[in-house]
N, C-alpha and C positions, 0 to 999 in steps of 0.2 A: 793529054797527059803531060806532054812537055810544057804546055802553058801553065798547068797547075804547079809543077815543080819550079817554074820560073817565078810564079807569084810568091811561093813559100820562101824562096831564096831572097827575093826583094824584101819581104817582111822581116826575115831574120836580120838582114843587113841593116834595115832601118832601126830595129831594136838595138843592135850593137852600136849604131851611131848615136842613138839617144843616150844610151848608158855611158858612152864615152864623153858625151857632151855634158850630161847633167849628173854624172856619178859624184864628182867632188862636191856638188851642192846638196846632196841628200844625206842627212844625219840619221843614223839608226841607233837606238838606245837598247843595250842589253838589260835583262831582268835584274842583274846584280849590280847595276851602276846607275848613276844620274849624270846626264849631260848638262854642262854649263855652257850656254851659248851667249856670247857677249860681243859687243861692238856697237850696238845701237845706242844713241844718246837718249838721255831722259830716264827717270825712274831709278832703279837700282843699277842700270847699265847692263843687265844680263837677264836671261830667262832660263828656266830649268825644264828639262824634259825627263819625265819618269816613264820609261818604256815607250815603245812605238818608234815613230820616225817623224822627221820634219825637214822642210827645205830651208837652206841657208841663203841669205842674201849674198850674192857673190861680191867679193872684194871688200865686204863690210863686216860680216859676222864671222867670228872665230869660234871654235868648239874645243872643249876639254872635258874629260871624263873623271868622275869621282867614283872610286870602287867602294861598294857597300858590303863587301864580304866581311865575315867575322874575322877578328884578329885575336889569336890565342896568345896570351901573355903568361910568362912564368915570373912570379914576383918573389924577390928575396930581400928581406929586411934584416939586417944584422945589428945586434946590440942597440935595439930601440929601447929607450927609457920608459918604464911603466910608471903608474901613479905612485907605487910604493917604493920606487927607487931601484927595483930589480930590472936589469937589462935583459931583454928577450929577443930571440931570433925567430922569424916567421917565414915559412914558405907557403905560397898560395898560387892558385891558378885562376885567371880571369879571362872572360870573353868580352871584347869590346867591338864596336863598329861605329862607322860614321852614320849619324842620324839621317833618315830619309824623309822626315816630315818637318813641317814648319813649326816654329821659327828656327829650330836647331840647324836645319840644313843651310840656312843663310850664314850662321856662325861657322859652319864647316867650310863653306865657300870662301869666306873671308880669311880663315886661318889655315886651312889645310889644302886649298887648291894648288896644284902643282907639286905637292910633296909626294914622296914615294911611300909605299906601304911600310917600309922599314922605319922611315922617319916618323910616320904616324904611330907605329907600335912603340917606338922609343919614347915619344911624347906622352902616350897613354901610360906606359910603365912608370915613368918618373912621377906622373901625377898620382897614380894609385899608391906608389910606395910612400910618397909624402903624406897621403891621406892615412895610410896604415900607421905611420909613426904618430900622426896626430891623434888617431883613435886610441892607440896603445897608451899614450900619455895620460888619457882620462880614465883608464881601467887598471885594476890591480891584476897581478898574475892569477889570483884565484878566480876572479871574474872572467878573465880571458880563457882560462883552462876549463871552467865549469860548463860553458855553453859556447862552443866555437860557432855554432850556427847563428846565435844571437850576435856574436861578435862580427861575423861576416855581414849580417843584415845592417848592423850599425855602420860598418865600413862602407857599404853600398849607399846608405843615406848620406854619409859624409862626402863621398866622392861624386855623387850625382851632380851637384851644382858645379863643381870644378870641371867635370867632363862636359857638362852642357855648355859651358862657356867656350869650349873648344869645338863644339859641334859633335861630340862623341856620346855614345850611350853604353852603359855597362849592363850586359845581359846577365852575367852570373859571376860569382866569386866564391871560391871554396878554399878554406884553410887546410893545407895538407900537412903542415908540421909546425910545432911550437916548442921551442927549446930555450934554455938559459945556460949560463956559464957556471953557475954555482950549485946546480942540481936542486934548485928550489922546487921546480915543478915535479921532480921525482919524489921529493919529500911530501909534496902535496898529494901525489898519487898513491903513496903507501897506504893511507887509510882506505882509499878506494880499493887498492889491491887486497887489503885485509877484508874489506867489506865484500869484495867479489869472491875471495876465498871462503869467507863465512857463508855467503849465499850459495856457493857451489856445494859446500858441505851440507848446508840446509837442504838444498835441492837433492843431494845424494841421499840424505836421511829420509826426505819425503818420498823419494823413489823407492827406497827400501820399505818404508811404511806402506806405500801404495802397493808394492809387491806382496807384502804380508796381508794387506787388506784383501787384495784380489785372491790370494791363496785361501784366506779365511772364507771369502765369498764362495769360492769353488767348493771348499769343504762343506760349507753350509748348504750349498745347492745339492751336493751329493747326499748329505744327510737328509735334506728335505725330500729328495727323490726316494731315498730309502723309506722315509716315513710315509710318503704317498703310496709306495708299493705295499708296505705293511697295512696301510689304511684300506687299500683296495682288497687285500686278502681278507682283512677283518670284515669288510662289508660283504664280500662274497660268502664268508662263513655265517655272518648274521642273516643274510638272505636265505641260506640253506636252512638255518635253524628256524627262521620265520615260516618257511614252507612246511617244515616238519611240524611245527606247532599248529599251523593252519590245518594240516591233515588230521592231527590229533584232535584239534578243536571240532572239526567236522564230525569225527567219530563220536566225541563226547556229546555234541549237539544231537546227533541221531539217537544216541543212547538216552539222553535226557528227554527227547521227544517221545521215545517209546515209553519211558516211565510215565510221562505226563499223559500219554494216550491211555495207559492202563488205569491211572488214577481217574481220568475223565470217564472211562467206562464204568469204573466202580461207583463214581459219583452219580452217573446217569442211572445206574441200577438202584442206588439208594434213594433216588429222587422221589418215587412214589411213597416210600416209607416216610421220608421227611415231610412230604405234603400231608400224609395222614397225621403225623405228629403235630404239624401246624394246625390242622383242623381241630384236633383234640385239644390243643392248647387254647385255641380260639374259643371253643365251647366252654372250657374251664374258666377262661377270663370272663366270658359272658355271664356265667353263673355266679362267679365270685365278685365281680366289680360292676359290670354293666347293669345287671338286674337290680342290685341294691341301690345303685345310683338312680335308676329310673323310678324305683319306689319312693325314694327320698324326694325326688323332683315332683312326683305326683302329690305327695303329702304336702310339700311346700306350696304347690298350686292350690290345694284345698284350703290350707290355712289362709292364703292370700285372698281366696274368694270369700272366706268367712269374715276376715277383717274388712274387706271391701263392703260386705253386706251390712256390718255394724256401722261403718262410716256413712254408708248411704242412709241407714235408718236414722242416725243422728242428724244428718243433713235434712232429711225429710221432716223430722220433728221440729228443728229450728225453723225451717221454712213455714211449717204449719203455725208455729207460734208467732212468726212475723206476720203471716196473713191474718191471724186473729187480732194481733196488735193493731194492724192497719185497719181492720174492720171496726175495732172498738174506737180508734181515733176518728174514723170517719163518722161513726155514730155519735161521738161526743160533740161534734159541731165545731164552731170557731175556736172555743177554748181548749180544744184537744191539743193543738200545737204548743200552747203555753204550759199545759199540764205535762206534756211529754218533755219539753225543755226543762221545766222545773225539776222533774224527776232526774234528768240527766245532769243538772247543775249541782245537785246535792254533793256528789263526790268532789266536784271542783271547788265548791264553797268550803268544804272541809279542808281542802288543801290550802286555799287562800287564808282561811282562819288561822292555820298554823304559821303561815308566812307573815301575817300582819302583827307588828309588835303591840304591846299594851297601850291603850289610849286613855287620856284623861279628858272626859267630857265635862265642860263647865256649864253648858246650857243646852237643853234639848227642847225644841218646839215642834209641835205637831200642827200641820196646816192641811186643811181640806179633808177632815175626817167626817164622813157622812153617817157613820154608824150611830145607833141610839145609845150604845153603852157609854159610860163615863170615860172621858179621855184621861185616864191615869197612866203613870209611867209603867207600873207593873202590867196593866192590861195591854199597853202598847208593846212591851217587850214580849209578852206571851203571844200576841198575834204575829209579831215579826218572826218569833222562833217557830211558830206553827207554819208560817208561810215559807220561810227560807231555811229552817233548821239552823239558824244562827242565834246563839245564846249571847246576847250583848250584856246581860245582867252581870256576868262574871267579870266583864271588863270595867264596869262602872263601880266606882268606889265611893263609899259614903264619906262626907267630909269629916265625920267623927271616927271613921274606922282607922285603925293604925296602918301606917305605911302609906 
């Protein structure tokens, strides 16, 4: 046990000795600062440490810290000339800090290393006030007063480059007051005050109107509820009346069914009588209409049979005549067909004779006559007329006859 305590004591003593030996050579960087370690030749001549720790080269490197905390500035610009010639006074609040990123950190090392926070604050304040005066010189009081947020944004844009040259960053800037010595801004604000007053009165009137609308809605809802209640009462009354009407209807239906049953019974009782009447009426119709119609039909059939017998007798007579003609033609021999055709041509020749116009015959010669009778013109015409029934003598005109 004593040996263990001895070892722990020796270890603690060793650590204390190392801390005493190497403590001045160890650089530790806080989260809100940047350490500038300088002394080595070449390059920029320094190196930066953002948080953590590092060892320093003894008797060569030196160390100095730059505070990165926010710096709160109160800005006051008095009698700054605006674009319209009106002098304005502005109060503002800004937050600035030393930049912790490259390349702005190098500008901060070159210009702000070794300066106190008060000196850095004063430098930033003078820079921002000069930028305020520069921005005011480009704007009229109306523009500055109309939108202070846009004015602050324009100021931040204007001051960013100047602050970056110093290694500073502008986090925020707010305009807290804007004044002038001739009450020009008050005059500008009067229409706004009137407008605000008008808007407040309009809002009050709208509130009253809304209250009236809500009251009217409540009255309408109450009236609607009353109407719904009356409607429910009316529906209940209508249901009651419908039920009463249904009961009366059932009674009337039963009464009607009883009446119909009585009528049906009477009709069934009269049915044999009606059937007897139907049979009697049928017999009467049979005697009055059917029997005469059947007699007329039978008479028409007899007349048709008689007419058919006459037509048949005529047909048989014509057939008998045709058979006789056929037998006579067969008995006549070869000349029978010419005789038959000559007999049939006579009506046709008569028709042709009527159609042929009058002819003038200048010369008539007879060739191949074998008969023993003299071949004179009158004899020839007589023979032609006997054979064809064609009288050519009336067409021949004497040269001495008139016409």
